[in-house]
N, CA, C and O atoms as a GROMACS GRO file, in nm:
protein
  376
    1THR      N    1  14.982   9.290   5.794
    1THR     CA    2  15.028   9.189   5.700
    1THR      C    3  14.978   9.225   5.561
    1THR      O    4  14.873   9.288   5.545
    2TYR      N    5  15.053   9.184   5.462
    2TYR     CA    6  15.020   9.211   5.322
    2TYR      C    7  14.969   9.082   5.261
    2TYR      O    8  15.041   8.982   5.255
    3ARG      N    9  14.846   9.084   5.216
    3ARG     CA   10  14.784   8.963   5.161
    3ARG      C   11  14.762   8.979   5.012
    3ARG      O   12  14.702   9.076   4.966
    4ILE      N   13  14.810   8.882   4.936
    4ILE     CA   14  14.791   8.882   4.792
    4ILE      C   15  14.666   8.800   4.762
    4ILE      O   16  14.659   8.683   4.798
    5ASN      N   17  14.567   8.861   4.697
    5ASN     CA   18  14.441   8.792   4.672
    5ASN      C   19  14.416   8.766   4.524
    5ASN      O   20  14.302   8.738   4.485
    6GLY      N   21  14.517   8.774   4.441
    6GLY     CA   22  14.499   8.754   4.297
    6GLY      C   23  14.456   8.612   4.263
    6GLY      O   24  14.378   8.592   4.170
    7HIS      N   25  14.507   8.516   4.336
    7HIS     CA   26  14.474   8.376   4.309
    7HIS      C   27  14.325   8.350   4.335
    7HIS      O   28  14.256   8.290   4.252
    8LEU      N   29  14.277   8.396   4.448
    8LEU     CA   30  14.134   8.380   4.480
    8LEU      C   31  14.046   8.456   4.381
    8LEU      O   32  13.943   8.405   4.338
    9ALA      N   33  14.087   8.577   4.345
    9ALA     CA   34  14.009   8.656   4.249
    9ALA      C   35  14.001   8.586   4.114
    9ALA      O   36  13.897   8.592   4.048
   10PHE      N   37  14.110   8.521   4.071
   10PHE     CA   38  14.108   8.447   3.945
   10PHE      C   39  14.004   8.336   3.949
   10PHE      O   40  13.925   8.322   3.856
   11TRP      N   41  14.004   8.256   4.055
   11TRP     CA   42  13.912   8.143   4.062
   11TRP      C   43  13.766   8.187   4.075
   11TRP      O   44  13.677   8.124   4.019
   12VAL      N   45  13.741   8.294   4.149
   12VAL     CA   46  13.605   8.346   4.163
   12VAL      C   47  13.555   8.397   4.028
   12VAL      O   48  13.440   8.372   3.991
   13THR      N   49  13.640   8.469   3.955
   13THR     CA   50  13.602   8.520   3.824
   13THR      C   51  13.579   8.407   3.724
   13THR      O   52  13.482   8.410   3.648
   14LEU      N   53  13.666   8.308   3.725
   14LEU     CA   54  13.650   8.194   3.636
   14LEU      C   55  13.520   8.119   3.665
   14LEU      O   56  13.449   8.080   3.573
   15PHE      N   57  13.490   8.101   3.791
   15PHE     CA   58  13.365   8.035   3.832
   15PHE      C   59  13.244   8.114   3.783
   15PHE      O   60  13.148   8.057   3.732
   16ALA      N   61  13.248   8.246   3.800
   16ALA     CA   62  13.135   8.331   3.757
   16ALA      C   63  13.116   8.327   3.606
   16ALA      O   64  13.002   8.325   3.558
   17VAL      N   65  13.225   8.326   3.531
   17VAL     CA   66  13.214   8.323   3.385
   17VAL      C   67  13.162   8.189   3.336
   17VAL      O   68  13.079   8.183   3.246
   18LEU      N   69  13.212   8.081   3.395
   18LEU     CA   70  13.169   7.948   3.351
   18LEU      C   71  13.026   7.915   3.392
   18LEU      O   72  12.954   7.850   3.316
   19CYS      N   73  12.985   7.960   3.508
   19CYS     CA   74  12.849   7.928   3.556
   19CYS      C   75  12.745   8.021   3.497
   19CYS      O   76  12.630   7.981   3.478
   20GLY      N   77  12.782   8.143   3.469
   20GLY     CA   78  12.686   8.238   3.414
   20GLY      C   79  12.617   8.321   3.521
   20GLY      O   80  12.660   8.324   3.637
   21CYS      N   81  12.511   8.386   3.481
   21CYS     CA   82  12.436   8.474   3.570
   21CYS      C   83  12.316   8.400   3.628
   21CYS      O   84  12.238   8.342   3.553
   22PRO      N   85  12.301   8.401   3.761
   22PRO     CA   86  12.180   8.340   3.817
   22PRO      C   87  12.059   8.432   3.797
   22PRO      O   88  12.072   8.554   3.804
   23TYR      N   89  11.944   8.375   3.773
   23TYR     CA   90  11.821   8.453   3.763
   23TYR      C   91  11.704   8.367   3.811
   23TYR      O   92  11.712   8.244   3.810
   24TRP      N   93  11.598   8.432   3.852
   24TRP     CA   94  11.479   8.364   3.903
   24TRP      C   95  11.387   8.330   3.787
   24TRP      O   96  11.341   8.419   3.716
   25HIS      N   97  11.360   8.203   3.768
   25HIS     CA   98  11.273   8.157   3.660
   25HIS      C   99  11.133   8.142   3.715
   25HIS      O  100  11.110   8.059   3.803
   26GLN      N  101  11.038   8.222   3.665
   26GLN     CA  102  10.902   8.225   3.719
   26GLN      C  103  10.826   8.095   3.699
   26GLN      O  104  10.755   8.050   3.789
   27ASP      N  105  10.840   8.033   3.583
   27ASP     CA  106  10.761   7.912   3.554
   27ASP      C  107  10.798   7.796   3.647
   27ASP      O  108  10.710   7.728   3.699
   28SER      N  109  10.926   7.774   3.667
   28SER     CA  110  10.968   7.661   3.750
   28SER      C  111  10.988   7.701   3.896
   28SER      O  112  11.015   7.615   3.980
   29GLN      N  113  10.977   7.830   3.928
   29GLN     CA  114  10.995   7.882   4.063
   29GLN      C  115  11.128   7.837   4.123
   29GLN      O  116  11.135   7.788   4.236
   30SER      N  117  11.235   7.856   4.045
   30SER     CA  118  11.368   7.817   4.092
   30SER      C  119  11.473   7.910   4.033
   30SER      O  120  11.447   7.985   3.938
   31VAL      N  121  11.591   7.904   4.090
   31VAL     CA  122  11.704   7.982   4.039
   31VAL      C  123  11.770   7.900   3.929
   31VAL      O  124  11.802   7.783   3.948
   32GLN      N  125  11.790   7.964   3.814
   32GLN     CA  126  11.858   7.898   3.703
   32GLN      C  127  11.974   7.986   3.657
   32GLN      O  128  11.983   8.103   3.693
   33PHE      N  129  12.062   7.928   3.577
   33PHE     CA  130  12.179   8.000   3.528
   33PHE      C  131  12.171   8.015   3.377
   33PHE      O  132  12.128   7.924   3.307
   34ARG      N  133  12.215   8.130   3.328
   34ARG     CA  134  12.222   8.154   3.184
   34ARG      C  135  12.358   8.215   3.154
   34ARG      O  136  12.423   8.269   3.244
   35SER      N  137  12.398   8.206   3.032
   35SER     CA  138  12.528   8.263   2.995
   35SER      C  139  12.521   8.416   2.999
   35SER      O  140  12.412   8.474   2.994
   36PHE      N  141  12.635   8.478   3.007
   36PHE     CA  142  12.639   8.623   3.014
   36PHE      C  143  12.585   8.683   2.885
   36PHE      O  144  12.628   8.642   2.777
   37PRO      N  145  12.494   8.778   2.892
   37PRO     CA  146  12.437   8.837   2.771
   37PRO      C  147  12.534   8.930   2.699
   37PRO      O  148  12.506   8.972   2.586
   38LEU      N  149  12.646   8.964   2.760
   38LEU     CA  150  12.739   9.060   2.700
   38LEU      C  151  12.846   8.995   2.614
   38LEU      O  152  12.936   9.064   2.566
   39GLU      N  153  12.840   8.863   2.594
   39GLU     CA  154  12.946   8.794   2.523
   39GLU      C  155  12.978   8.856   2.387
   39GLU      O  156  13.094   8.890   2.361
   40ASP      N  157  12.881   8.872   2.302
   40ASP     CA  158  12.904   8.928   2.169
   40ASP      C  159  12.952   9.072   2.177
   40ASP      O  160  13.039   9.113   2.100
   41TRP      N  161  12.898   9.147   2.269
   41TRP     CA  162  12.935   9.287   2.285
   41TRP      C  163  13.080   9.300   2.330
   41TRP      O  164  13.152   9.387   2.282
   42LEU      N  165  13.123   9.212   2.422
   42LEU     CA  166  13.262   9.216   2.468
   42LEU      C  167  13.358   9.179   2.356
   42LEU      O  168  13.464   9.240   2.344
   43TYR      N  169  13.324   9.081   2.274
   43TYR     CA  170  13.409   9.044   2.162
   43TYR      C  171  13.417   9.156   2.059
   43TYR      O  172  13.522   9.179   2.000
   44GLN      N  173  13.308   9.224   2.039
   44GLN     CA  174  13.303   9.331   1.939
   44GLN      C  175  13.392   9.449   1.978
   44GLN      O  176  13.454   9.510   1.891
   45TYR      N  177  13.399   9.481   2.106
   45TYR     CA  178  13.474   9.598   2.152
   45TYR      C  179  13.601   9.561   2.228
   45TYR      O  180  13.647   9.638   2.312
   46PHE      N  181  13.660   9.445   2.199
   46PHE     CA  182  13.777   9.398   2.271
   46PHE      C  183  13.895   9.495   2.257
   46PHE      O  184  13.960   9.526   2.357
   47SER      N  185  13.923   9.541   2.138
   47SER     CA  186  14.039   9.629   2.118
   47SER      C  187  14.021   9.762   2.191
   47SER      O  188  14.118   9.816   2.244
   48GLU      N  189  13.900   9.815   2.194
   48GLU     CA  190  13.876   9.939   2.268
   48GLU      C  191  13.895   9.918   2.418
   48GLU      O  192  13.952  10.003   2.486
   49PHE      N  193  13.846   9.805   2.469
   49PHE     CA  194  13.866   9.774   2.612
   49PHE      C  195  14.014   9.760   2.644
   49PHE      O  196  14.058   9.808   2.748
   50ALA      N  197  14.090   9.695   2.557
   50ALA     CA  198  14.233   9.677   2.580
   50ALA      C  199  14.304   9.812   2.581
   50ALA      O  200  14.390   9.836   2.667
   51PHE      N  201  14.271   9.900   2.488
   51PHE     CA  202  14.334  10.032   2.481
   51PHE      C  203  14.304  10.115   2.605
   51PHE      O  204  14.394  10.175   2.663
   52VAL      N  205  14.178  10.119   2.646
   52VAL     CA  206  14.139  10.197   2.764
   52VAL      C  207  14.203  10.138   2.890
   52VAL      O  208  14.243  10.212   2.980
   53THR      N  209  14.213  10.006   2.898
   53THR     CA  210  14.276   9.943   3.013
   53THR      C  211  14.423   9.980   3.022
   53THR      O  212  14.474  10.006   3.132
   54ILE      N  213  14.493   9.983   2.909
   54ILE     CA  214  14.633  10.023   2.908
   54ILE      C  215  14.648  10.168   2.953
   54ILE      O  216  14.736  10.199   3.033
   55LEU      N  217  14.564  10.256   2.902
   55LEU     CA  218  14.569  10.397   2.943
   55LEU      C  219  14.542  10.414   3.092
   55LEU      O  220  14.613  10.487   3.162
   56LEU      N  221  14.437  10.347   3.140
   56LEU     CA  222  14.399  10.360   3.281
   56LEU      C  223  14.509  10.308   3.373
   56LEU      O  224  14.543  10.373   3.471
   57THR      N  225  14.564  10.191   3.343
   57THR     CA  226  14.666  10.135   3.431
   57THR      C  227  14.795  10.215   3.427
   57THR      O  228  14.864  10.226   3.528
   58THR      N  229  14.830  10.270   3.311
   58THR     CA  230  14.949  10.354   3.302
   58THR      C  231  14.930  10.481   3.384
   58THR      O  232  15.020  10.520   3.459
   59ALA      N  233  14.815  10.546   3.372
   59ALA     CA  234  14.787  10.667   3.449
   59ALA      C  235  14.786  10.637   3.599
   59ALA      O  236  14.839  10.715   3.678
   60LEU      N  237  14.727  10.526   3.638
   60LEU     CA  238  14.724  10.488   3.778
   60LEU      C  239  14.864  10.459   3.831
   60LEU      O  240  14.896  10.496   3.944
   61SER      N  241  14.948  10.394   3.751
   61SER     CA  242  15.085  10.364   3.792
   61SER      C  243  15.166  10.491   3.813
   61SER      O  244  15.239  10.503   3.911
   62VAL      N  245  15.153  10.585   3.721
   62VAL     CA  246  15.226  10.712   3.733
   62VAL      C  247  15.177  10.788   3.857
   62VAL      O  248  15.257  10.843   3.932
   63TYR      N  249  15.046  10.792   3.878
   63TYR     CA  250  14.991  10.860   3.996
   63TYR      C  251  15.043  10.798   4.125
   63TYR      O  252  15.086  10.869   4.216
   64LEU      N  253  15.040  10.665   4.134
   64LEU     CA  254  15.084  10.598   4.256
   64LEU      C  255  15.234  10.615   4.278
   64LEU      O  256  15.278  10.626   4.393
   65TYR      N  257  15.313  10.617   4.171
   65TYR     CA  258  15.457  10.639   4.185
   65TYR      C  259  15.485  10.779   4.239
   65TYR      O  260  15.565  10.795   4.330
   66ILE      N  261  15.418  10.879   4.182
   66ILE     CA  262  15.438  11.016   4.229
   66ILE      C  263  15.387  11.032   4.372
   66ILE      O  264  15.448  11.101   4.452
   67ASP      N  265  15.274  10.969   4.402
   67ASP     CA  266  15.217  10.978   4.536
   67ASP      C  267  15.304  10.912   4.643
   67ASP      O  268  15.297  10.948   4.760
   68SER      N  269  15.388  10.817   4.602
   68SER     CA  270  15.472  10.750   4.700
   68SER      C  271  15.580  10.841   4.758
   68SER      O  272  15.638  10.810   4.862
   69PHE      N  273  15.607  10.954   4.692
   69PHE     CA  274  15.704  11.050   4.742
   69PHE      C  275  15.643  11.148   4.842
   69PHE      O  276  15.716  11.218   4.912
   70ILE      N  277  15.512  11.155   4.849
   70ILE     CA  278  15.442  11.252   4.934
   70ILE      C  279  15.407  11.185   5.066
   70ILE      O  280  15.344  11.079   5.069
   71GLY      N  281  15.446  11.248   5.175
   71GLY     CA  282  15.411  11.197   5.307
   71GLY      C  283  15.505  11.088   5.354
   71GLY      O  284  15.608  11.060   5.292
   72ASN      N  285  15.468  11.026   5.464
   72ASN     CA  286  15.548  10.922   5.525
   72ASN      C  287  15.487  10.787   5.489
   72ASN      O  288  15.400  10.738   5.561
   73LYS      N  289  15.532  10.727   5.380
   73LYS     CA  290  15.475  10.603   5.328
   73LYS      C  291  15.565  10.486   5.363
   73LYS      O  292  15.685  10.502   5.383
   74ILE      N  293  15.505  10.366   5.370
   74ILE     CA  294  15.581  10.244   5.386
   74ILE      C  295  15.629  10.202   5.247
   74ILE      O  296  15.548  10.178   5.158
   75LEU      N  297  15.760  10.193   5.230
   75LEU     CA  298  15.818  10.164   5.099
   75LEU      C  299  15.863  10.018   5.091
   75LEU      O  300  15.906   9.960   5.190
   76ALA      N  301  15.850   9.962   4.972
   76ALA     CA  302  15.894   9.824   4.948
   76ALA      C  303  16.047   9.821   4.941
   76ALA      O  304  16.109   9.916   4.894
   77HIS      N  305  16.107   9.712   4.988
   77HIS     CA  306  16.253   9.701   4.984
   77HIS      C  307  16.303   9.696   4.841
   77HIS      O  308  16.404   9.758   4.809
   78GLY      N  309  16.235   9.622   4.754
   78GLY     CA  310  16.280   9.610   4.615
   78GLY      C  311  16.254   9.732   4.532
   78GLY      O  312  16.321   9.753   4.430
   79GLY      N  313  16.159   9.816   4.571
   79GLY     CA  314  16.123   9.932   4.492
   79GLY      C  315  16.179  10.061   4.543
   79GLY      O  316  16.133  10.168   4.504
   80ASN      N  317  16.277  10.055   4.632
   80ASN     CA  318  16.336  10.175   4.689
   80ASN      C  319  16.487  10.172   4.668
   80ASN      O  320  16.564  10.189   4.763
   81SER      N  321  16.529  10.151   4.544
   81SER     CA  322  16.671  10.135   4.513
   81SER      C  323  16.740  10.267   4.483
   81SER      O  324  16.863  10.277   4.490
   82GLY      N  325  16.663  10.369   4.449
   82GLY     CA  326  16.721  10.497   4.409
   82GLY      C  327  16.731  10.514   4.258
   82GLY      O  328  16.764  10.622   4.210
   83ILE      N  329  16.704  10.408   4.183
   83ILE     CA  330  16.703  10.414   4.037
   83ILE      C  331  16.557  10.433   3.994
   83ILE      O  332  16.478  10.340   4.007
   84PRO      N  333  16.521  10.552   3.944
   84PRO     CA  334  16.379  10.583   3.920
   84PRO      C  335  16.306  10.484   3.828
   84PRO      O  336  16.193  10.445   3.859
   85MET      N  337  16.368  10.444   3.718
   85MET     CA  338  16.299  10.353   3.624
   85MET      C  339  16.275  10.217   3.690
   85MET      O  340  16.167  10.159   3.677
   86TYR      N  341  16.375  10.167   3.761
   86TYR     CA  342  16.361  10.039   3.830
   86TYR      C  343  16.254  10.048   3.939
   86TYR      O  344  16.170   9.959   3.953
   87ASP      N  345  16.258  10.156   4.016
   87ASP     CA  346  16.161  10.175   4.125
   87ASP      C  347  16.018  10.186   4.072
   87ASP      O  348  15.923  10.139   4.135
   88PHE      N  349  16.003  10.250   3.955
   88PHE     CA  350  15.870  10.264   3.897
   88PHE      C  351  15.809  10.128   3.863
   88PHE      O  352  15.693  10.102   3.894
   89PHE      N  353  15.888  10.042   3.799
   89PHE     CA  354  15.834   9.913   3.756
   89PHE      C  355  15.824   9.813   3.872
   89PHE      O  356  15.738   9.726   3.868
   90MET      N  357  15.908   9.824   3.971
   90MET     CA  358  15.902   9.734   4.086
   90MET      C  359  15.794   9.777   4.185
   90MET      O  360  15.738   9.693   4.256
   91GLY      N  361  15.766   9.904   4.190
   91GLY     CA  362  15.666   9.956   4.284
   91GLY      C  363  15.733  10.005   4.410
   91GLY      O  364  15.797   9.928   4.481
   92ARG      N  365  15.719  10.132   4.438
   92ARG     CA  366  15.785  10.192   4.555
   92ARG      C  367  15.708  10.167   4.683
   92ARG      O  368  15.767  10.131   4.785
   93GLU      N  369  15.578  10.184   4.678
   93GLU     CA  370  15.498  10.181   4.801
   93GLU      C  371  15.427  10.048   4.813
   93GLU      O  372  15.384   9.989   4.714
   94LEU      N  373  15.414  10.001   4.937
   94LEU     CA  374  15.338   9.878   4.962
   94LEU      C  375  15.192   9.912   4.979
   94LEU      O  376  15.110   9.823   5.001
   0.00000   0.00000   0.00000
């Protein structure tokens, strides 16, 4: 079976960002939460992260498209039309 886990991943990530990082506080001998220390750093390098993400996902998409022609793969019904551009964006392999 093919399970889509994007919904669960979204909620787990949102929970982690809103709650922050847990750490052990020595004085009170308890677990406490603090905000992520990388906030300013992430805002400062946002455009670089976006550019690298676009490059990485494009390279991964091209690799997976080419790899779907090698071997005996299970192909998606919508991504196996015979039109290369359509198949690339729809995804050939499951």
